[in-house]
LOVEXLUM-298156 format. One record per atom (N, C-alpha, C, O): x, y, z. Coordinates in nm, 3 decimals, always signed. Example, Ala and Ser with C-alpha at 12.3 -4.5 7.8 and 13.67 -1.06 7.14 Angstrom:
BEGIN
+---------+---------+---------+
|       u |       v |       w |
+---------+---------+---------+
|  +1.319 |  -0.569 |  +0.780 |
|  +1.230 |  -0.450 |  +0.780 |
|  +1.320 |  -0.330 |  +0.780 |
|  +1.424 |  -0.332 |  +0.846 |
|  +1.285 |  -0.225 |  +0.708 |
|  +1.367 |  -0.106 |  +0.714 |
|  +1.290 |  +0.003 |  +0.787 |
|  +1.341 |  +0.114 |  +0.804 |
+---------+---------+---------+
//
This chain:
BEGIN
+---------+---------+---------+
|       u |       v |       w |
+---------+---------+---------+
|  +2.197 |  +3.542 |  -1.946 |
|  +2.250 |  +3.677 |  -1.930 |
|  +2.240 |  +3.749 |  -2.065 |
|  +2.242 |  +3.686 |  -2.171 |
|  +2.229 |  +3.878 |  -2.058 |
|  +2.224 |  +3.958 |  -2.181 |
|  +2.366 |  +3.990 |  -2.227 |
|  +2.463 |  +3.970 |  -2.154 |
|  +2.376 |  +4.040 |  -2.350 |
|  +2.506 |  +4.082 |  -2.403 |
|  +2.570 |  +4.185 |  -2.310 |
|  +2.689 |  +4.178 |  -2.281 |
|  +2.490 |  +4.280 |  -2.265 |
|  +2.541 |  +4.387 |  -2.178 |
|  +2.594 |  +4.330 |  -2.047 |
|  +2.696 |  +4.375 |  -1.996 |
|  +2.525 |  +4.230 |  -1.991 |
|  +2.571 |  +4.167 |  -1.868 |
|  +2.706 |  +4.100 |  -1.888 |
|  +2.797 |  +4.116 |  -1.806 |
|  +2.719 |  +4.026 |  -1.997 |
|  +2.847 |  +3.961 |  -2.026 |
|  +2.958 |  +4.063 |  -2.047 |
|  +3.068 |  +4.047 |  -1.994 |
|  +2.930 |  +4.168 |  -2.123 |
|  +3.032 |  +4.271 |  -2.148 |
|  +3.076 |  +4.333 |  -2.016 |
|  +3.196 |  +4.355 |  -1.995 |
|  +2.981 |  +4.362 |  -1.929 |
|  +3.014 |  +4.422 |  -1.799 |
|  +3.102 |  +4.328 |  -1.717 |
|  +3.203 |  +4.370 |  -1.662 |
|  +3.062 |  +4.201 |  -1.708 |
|  +3.138 |  +4.105 |  -1.628 |
|  +3.279 |  +4.082 |  -1.685 |
|  +3.376 |  +4.077 |  -1.610 |
|  +3.288 |  +4.069 |  -1.815 |
|  +3.419 |  +4.047 |  -1.878 |
|  +3.506 |  +4.171 |  -1.864 |
|  +3.625 |  +4.160 |  -1.836 |
|  +3.449 |  +4.288 |  -1.884 |
|  +3.524 |  +4.414 |  -1.869 |
|  +3.574 |  +4.428 |  -1.727 |
|  +3.689 |  +4.469 |  -1.705 |
|  +3.490 |  +4.396 |  -1.629 |
|  +3.533 |  +4.402 |  -1.488 |
|  +3.650 |  +4.309 |  -1.463 |
|  +3.746 |  +4.345 |  -1.394 |
|  +3.643 |  +4.188 |  -1.520 |
|  +3.753 |  +4.092 |  -1.503 |
|  +3.881 |  +4.144 |  -1.568 |
|  +3.988 |  +4.138 |  -1.508 |
|  +3.870 |  +4.195 |  -1.690 |
|  +3.988 |  +4.248 |  -1.759 |
|  +4.046 |  +4.368 |  -1.685 |
|  +4.167 |  +4.380 |  -1.670 |
|  +3.960 |  +4.457 |  -1.637 |
|  +4.006 |  +4.575 |  -1.564 |
|  +4.066 |  +4.539 |  -1.428 |
|  +4.142 |  +4.618 |  -1.371 |
|  +4.033 |  +4.421 |  -1.378 |
|  +4.089 |  +4.374 |  -1.251 |
|  +4.222 |  +4.301 |  -1.270 |
|  +4.280 |  +4.251 |  -1.174 |
|  +4.269 |  +4.295 |  -1.394 |
|  +4.398 |  +4.234 |  -1.421 |
|  +4.393 |  +4.093 |  -1.477 |
|  +4.498 |  +4.034 |  -1.504 |
|  +4.274 |  +4.038 |  -1.495 |
|  +4.263 |  +3.905 |  -1.554 |
|  +4.279 |  +3.915 |  -1.706 |
|  +4.225 |  +4.005 |  -1.769 |
|  +4.354 |  +3.822 |  -1.762 |
|  +4.374 |  +3.819 |  -1.907 |
|  +4.273 |  +3.731 |  -1.978 |
|  +4.257 |  +3.739 |  -2.100 |
|  +4.203 |  +3.645 |  -1.900 |
|  +4.105 |  +3.553 |  -1.959 |
|  +3.977 |  +3.553 |  -1.878 |
|  +3.976 |  +3.582 |  -1.758 |
|  +3.868 |  +3.520 |  -1.948 |
|  +3.738 |  +3.506 |  -1.884 |
|  +3.669 |  +3.387 |  -1.949 |
|  +3.638 |  +3.390 |  -2.068 |
|  +3.644 |  +3.282 |  -1.871 |
|  +3.586 |  +3.158 |  -1.921 |
|  +3.436 |  +3.157 |  -1.901 |
|  +3.385 |  +3.208 |  -1.801 |
|  +3.364 |  +3.098 |  -1.997 |
|  +3.219 |  +3.082 |  -1.987 |
|  +3.185 |  +2.939 |  -2.026 |
|  +3.227 |  +2.890 |  -2.131 |
|  +3.107 |  +2.872 |  -1.941 |
|  +3.060 |  +2.736 |  -1.967 |
|  +2.913 |  +2.742 |  -2.004 |
|  +2.836 |  +2.814 |  -1.941 |
|  +2.875 |  +2.666 |  -2.106 |
|  +2.735 |  +2.661 |  -2.148 |
|  +2.693 |  +2.796 |  -2.203 |
|  +2.647 |  +2.882 |  -2.128 |
|  +2.706 |  +2.816 |  -2.330 |
|  +2.683 |  +2.946 |  -2.390 |
|  +2.619 |  +2.930 |  -2.527 |
|  +2.609 |  +2.819 |  -2.579 |
|  +2.576 |  +3.041 |  -2.583 |
|  +2.517 |  +3.044 |  -2.717 |
|  +2.620 |  +3.110 |  -2.809 |
|  +2.662 |  +3.223 |  -2.785 |
|  +2.660 |  +3.040 |  -2.915 |
|  +2.769 |  +3.088 |  -3.001 |
|  +2.745 |  +3.227 |  -3.059 |
|  +2.832 |  +3.313 |  -3.045 |
|  +2.631 |  +3.253 |  -3.123 |
|  +2.614 |  +3.387 |  -3.182 |
|  +2.622 |  +3.499 |  -3.077 |
|  +2.675 |  +3.607 |  -3.104 |
|  +2.570 |  +3.472 |  -2.959 |
|  +2.575 |  +3.573 |  -2.855 |
|  +2.719 |  +3.603 |  -2.814 |
|  +2.755 |  +3.719 |  -2.796 |
|  +2.802 |  +3.500 |  -2.800 |
|  +2.941 |  +3.523 |  -2.758 |
|  +3.017 |  +3.599 |  -2.865 |
|  +3.105 |  +3.679 |  -2.832 |
|  +2.986 |  +3.576 |  -2.990 |
|  +3.051 |  +3.651 |  -3.098 |
|  +3.010 |  +3.798 |  -3.093 |
|  +3.093 |  +3.886 |  -3.117 |
|  +2.883 |  +3.824 |  -3.063 |
|  +2.837 |  +3.964 |  -3.048 |
|  +2.908 |  +4.030 |  -2.930 |
|  +2.951 |  +4.145 |  -2.939 |
|  +2.920 |  +3.956 |  -2.820 |
|  +2.986 |  +4.010 |  -2.701 |
|  +3.131 |  +4.045 |  -2.734 |
|  +3.181 |  +4.149 |  -2.691 |
|  +3.198 |  +3.959 |  -2.809 |
|  +3.337 |  +3.987 |  -2.847 |
|  +3.346 |  +4.114 |  -2.930 |
|  +3.438 |  +4.194 |  -2.911 |
|  +3.252 |  +4.132 |  -3.020 |
|  +3.250 |  +4.256 |  -3.100 |
|  +3.229 |  +4.377 |  -3.011 |
|  +3.293 |  +4.480 |  -3.032 |
|  +3.141 |  +4.367 |  -2.914 |
|  +3.114 |  +4.479 |  -2.823 |
|  +3.236 |  +4.512 |  -2.736 |
|  +3.258 |  +4.627 |  -2.700 |
|  +3.314 |  +4.412 |  -2.703 |
|  +3.434 |  +4.433 |  -2.620 |
|  +3.542 |  +4.511 |  -2.694 |
|  +3.628 |  +4.572 |  -2.631 |
|  +3.539 |  +4.509 |  -2.827 |
|  +3.645 |  +4.572 |  -2.906 |
|  +3.657 |  +4.722 |  -2.878 |
|  +3.766 |  +4.778 |  -2.894 |
|  +3.549 |  +4.786 |  -2.837 |
|  +3.554 |  +4.930 |  -2.809 |
|  +3.654 |  +4.960 |  -2.697 |
|  +3.738 |  +5.049 |  -2.711 |
|  +3.645 |  +4.886 |  -2.588 |
|  +3.732 |  +4.911 |  -2.473 |
|  +3.857 |  +4.823 |  -2.471 |
|  +3.956 |  +4.857 |  -2.407 |
|  +3.851 |  +4.712 |  -2.541 |
|  +3.963 |  +4.617 |  -2.542 |
|  +3.993 |  +4.574 |  -2.685 |
|  +3.963 |  +4.461 |  -2.723 |
|  +4.052 |  +4.665 |  -2.765 |
|  +4.084 |  +4.629 |  -2.903 |
|  +4.176 |  +4.507 |  -2.904 |
|  +4.273 |  +4.500 |  -2.829 |
|  +4.145 |  +4.413 |  -2.988 |
|  +4.226 |  +4.292 |  -2.995 |
|  +4.175 |  +4.179 |  -2.908 |
|  +4.231 |  +4.069 |  -2.910 |
|  +4.070 |  +4.204 |  -2.830 |
|  +4.013 |  +4.096 |  -2.749 |
|  +3.969 |  +3.984 |  -2.842 |
|  +3.915 |  +4.008 |  -2.950 |
|  +3.992 |  +3.862 |  -2.798 |
|  +3.962 |  +3.745 |  -2.881 |
|  +3.866 |  +3.651 |  -2.811 |
|  +3.859 |  +3.647 |  -2.688 |
|  +3.794 |  +3.576 |  -2.890 |
|  +3.706 |  +3.471 |  -2.841 |
|  +3.756 |  +3.339 |  -2.897 |
|  +3.776 |  +3.325 |  -3.018 |
|  +3.776 |  +3.241 |  -2.809 |
|  +3.813 |  +3.106 |  -2.850 |
|  +3.703 |  +3.013 |  -2.803 |
|  +3.672 |  +3.007 |  -2.684 |
|  +3.643 |  +2.941 |  -2.897 |
|  +3.532 |  +2.852 |  -2.866 |
|  +3.577 |  +2.707 |  -2.876 |
|  +3.650 |  +2.669 |  -2.967 |
|  +3.531 |  +2.628 |  -2.782 |
|  +3.556 |  +2.484 |  -2.783 |
|  +3.419 |  +2.418 |  -2.787 |
|  +3.364 |  +2.378 |  -2.684 |
|  +3.365 |  +2.408 |  -2.909 |
|  +3.227 |  +2.365 |  -2.927 |
|  +3.202 |  +2.224 |  -2.874 |
|  +3.093 |  +2.196 |  -2.825 |
|  +3.300 |  +2.137 |  -2.885 |
|  +3.279 |  +2.002 |  -2.835 |
|  +3.266 |  +1.999 |  -2.683 |
|  +3.212 |  +1.903 |  -2.627 |
|  +3.315 |  +2.102 |  -2.617 |
|  +3.310 |  +2.109 |  -2.471 |
|  +3.203 |  +2.207 |  -2.421 |
|  +3.174 |  +2.210 |  -2.301 |
|  +3.147 |  +2.284 |  -2.509 |
|  +3.051 |  +2.391 |  -2.476 |
|  +3.113 |  +2.484 |  -2.372 |
|  +3.054 |  +2.514 |  -2.268 |
|  +3.233 |  +2.529 |  -2.404 |
|  +3.304 |  +2.625 |  -2.321 |
|  +3.377 |  +2.721 |  -2.414 |
|  +3.421 |  +2.684 |  -2.522 |
|  +3.388 |  +2.845 |  -2.370 |
|  +3.464 |  +2.942 |  -2.449 |
|  +3.544 |  +3.030 |  -2.353 |
|  +3.518 |  +3.034 |  -2.233 |
|  +3.640 |  +3.099 |  -2.410 |
|  +3.723 |  +3.188 |  -2.330 |
|  +3.745 |  +3.317 |  -2.407 |
|  +3.772 |  +3.316 |  -2.528 |
|  +3.734 |  +3.428 |  -2.337 |
|  +3.767 |  +3.558 |  -2.391 |
|  +3.907 |  +3.591 |  -2.345 |
|  +3.938 |  +3.579 |  -2.226 |
|  +3.992 |  +3.634 |  -2.437 |
|  +4.128 |  +3.675 |  -2.404 |
|  +4.140 |  +3.824 |  -2.428 |
|  +4.092 |  +3.877 |  -2.528 |
|  +4.205 |  +3.891 |  -2.335 |
|  +4.216 |  +4.036 |  -2.341 |
|  +4.290 |  +4.083 |  -2.464 |
|  +4.255 |  +4.185 |  -2.522 |
|  +4.392 |  +4.011 |  -2.505 |
|  +4.469 |  +4.052 |  -2.622 |
|  +4.522 |  +3.929 |  -2.694 |
|  +4.506 |  +3.816 |  -2.647 |
|  +4.585 |  +3.951 |  -2.807 |
|  +4.640 |  +3.842 |  -2.887 |
|  +4.779 |  +3.801 |  -2.839 |
|  +4.832 |  +3.700 |  -2.885 |
|  +4.838 |  +3.878 |  -2.750 |
|  +4.973 |  +3.848 |  -2.702 |
|  +4.970 |  +3.728 |  -2.607 |
|  +4.878 |  +3.714 |  -2.527 |
|  +5.070 |  +3.645 |  -2.617 |
|  +5.088 |  +3.532 |  -2.527 |
|  +4.969 |  +3.437 |  -2.521 |
|  +4.937 |  +3.385 |  -2.414 |
|  +4.903 |  +3.415 |  -2.633 |
|  +4.792 |  +3.321 |  -2.636 |
|  +4.844 |  +3.188 |  -2.690 |
|  +4.881 |  +3.177 |  -2.807 |
|  +4.847 |  +3.088 |  -2.605 |
|  +4.890 |  +2.954 |  -2.641 |
|  +4.764 |  +2.870 |  -2.663 |
|  +4.702 |  +2.824 |  -2.567 |
|  +4.728 |  +2.851 |  -2.788 |
|  +4.603 |  +2.783 |  -2.824 |
|  +4.598 |  +2.641 |  -2.766 |
|  +4.496 |  +2.600 |  -2.712 |
|  +4.707 |  +2.567 |  -2.778 |
|  +4.707 |  +2.430 |  -2.727 |
|  +4.691 |  +2.426 |  -2.577 |
|  +4.617 |  +2.342 |  -2.524 |
|  +4.759 |  +2.514 |  -2.507 |
|  +4.747 |  +2.519 |  -2.360 |
|  +4.605 |  +2.556 |  -2.318 |
|  +4.553 |  +2.501 |  -2.221 |
|  +4.544 |  +2.648 |  -2.390 |
|  +4.408 |  +2.687 |  -2.355 |
|  +4.310 |  +2.573 |  -2.379 |
|  +4.213 |  +2.558 |  -2.305 |
|  +4.333 |  +2.494 |  -2.481 |
|  +4.246 |  +2.379 |  -2.506 |
|  +4.258 |  +2.278 |  -2.392 |
|  +4.159 |  +2.219 |  -2.349 |
|  +4.380 |  +2.257 |  -2.343 |
|  +4.400 |  +2.168 |  -2.229 |
|  +4.330 |  +2.222 |  -2.104 |
|  +4.268 |  +2.146 |  -2.029 |
|  +4.339 |  +2.351 |  -2.083 |
|  +4.270 |  +2.414 |  -1.970 |
|  +4.120 |  +2.395 |  -1.985 |
|  +4.051 |  +2.364 |  -1.887 |
|  +4.068 |  +2.414 |  -2.105 |
|  +3.925 |  +2.396 |  -2.130 |
|  +3.881 |  +2.255 |  -2.091 |
|  +3.778 |  +2.238 |  -2.027 |
|  +3.958 |  +2.156 |  -2.130 |
|  +3.924 |  +2.017 |  -2.096 |
|  +3.926 |  +1.996 |  -1.944 |
|  +3.837 |  +1.930 |  -1.890 |
|  +4.026 |  +2.051 |  -1.876 |
|  +4.033 |  +2.037 |  -1.730 |
|  +3.916 |  +2.106 |  -1.662 |
|  +3.858 |  +2.052 |  -1.568 |
|  +3.881 |  +2.226 |  -1.711 |
|  +3.768 |  +2.300 |  -1.651 |
|  +3.638 |  +2.221 |  -1.666 |
|  +3.560 |  +2.212 |  -1.572 |
|  +3.615 |  +2.165 |  -1.784 |
|  +3.493 |  +2.089 |  -1.807 |
|  +3.489 |  +1.966 |  -1.717 |
|  +3.385 |  +1.934 |  -1.659 |
|  +3.601 |  +1.898 |  -1.704 |
|  +3.607 |  +1.781 |  -1.617 |
|  +3.575 |  +1.819 |  -1.473 |
|  +3.497 |  +1.751 |  -1.406 |
|  +3.635 |  +1.926 |  -1.425 |
|  +3.614 |  +1.967 |  -1.286 |
|  +3.471 |  +2.014 |  -1.262 |
|  +3.412 |  +1.981 |  -1.158 |
|  +3.415 |  +2.090 |  -1.356 |
|  +3.277 |  +2.136 |  -1.336 |
|  +3.179 |  +2.020 |  -1.344 |
|  +3.076 |  +2.023 |  -1.276 |
|  +3.209 |  +1.919 |  -1.425 |
|  +3.120 |  +1.802 |  -1.431 |
|  +3.122 |  +1.725 |  -1.299 |
|  +3.029 |  +1.650 |  -1.269 |
|  +3.228 |  +1.744 |  -1.222 |
|  +3.238 |  +1.681 |  -1.090 |
|  +3.179 |  +1.769 |  -0.981 |
|  +3.184 |  +1.735 |  -0.863 |
|  +3.121 |  +1.884 |  -1.023 |
|  +3.057 |  +1.972 |  -0.926 |
|  +3.146 |  +2.082 |  -0.871 |
|  +3.103 |  +2.158 |  -0.784 |
|  +3.266 |  +2.092 |  -0.921 |
|  +3.357 |  +2.194 |  -0.871 |
|  +3.332 |  +2.325 |  -0.942 |
|  +3.325 |  +2.327 |  -1.065 |
|  +3.318 |  +2.433 |  -0.869 |
|  +3.292 |  +2.563 |  -0.929 |
|  +3.392 |  +2.670 |  -0.884 |
|  +3.387 |  +2.782 |  -0.934 |
|  +3.479 |  +2.638 |  -0.795 |
|  +3.577 |  +2.735 |  -0.745 |
|  +3.719 |  +2.692 |  -0.779 |
|  +3.747 |  +2.573 |  -0.795 |
|  +3.806 |  +2.791 |  -0.789 |
|  +3.948 |  +2.767 |  -0.814 |
|  +3.973 |  +2.681 |  -0.937 |
|  +4.058 |  +2.592 |  -0.936 |
|  +3.899 |  +2.709 |  -1.043 |
|  +3.919 |  +2.638 |  -1.168 |
|  +4.043 |  +2.691 |  -1.238 |
|  +4.078 |  +2.807 |  -1.218 |
|  +4.110 |  +2.610 |  -1.320 |
|  +4.227 |  +2.658 |  -1.393 |
|  +4.191 |  +2.776 |  -1.484 |
|  +4.084 |  +2.779 |  -1.543 |
|  +4.280 |  +2.871 |  -1.494 |
|  +4.257 |  +2.987 |  -1.577 |
|  +4.356 |  +2.989 |  -1.691 |
|  +4.353 |  +3.080 |  -1.773 |
+---------+---------+---------+
//
């Protein structure tokens, strides 16, 4: 996907009331660019990368971000996707 595609999808998720948007299997520099592009419409949006898991999450704001809990969620998501599950993943 292009930067613009990611920005559109993440913006749609944020505008729909989601506070997080997870991505599995990504390119680090691209996700950092996407985070910068999101700042226009979502100042304070953050990117958290879990390089050992090859998963990252975009958070709409810095409020109520529990880093440890998100790392646990990242581990659960990776485990479930490795088992072939793609729906109803932890958010």
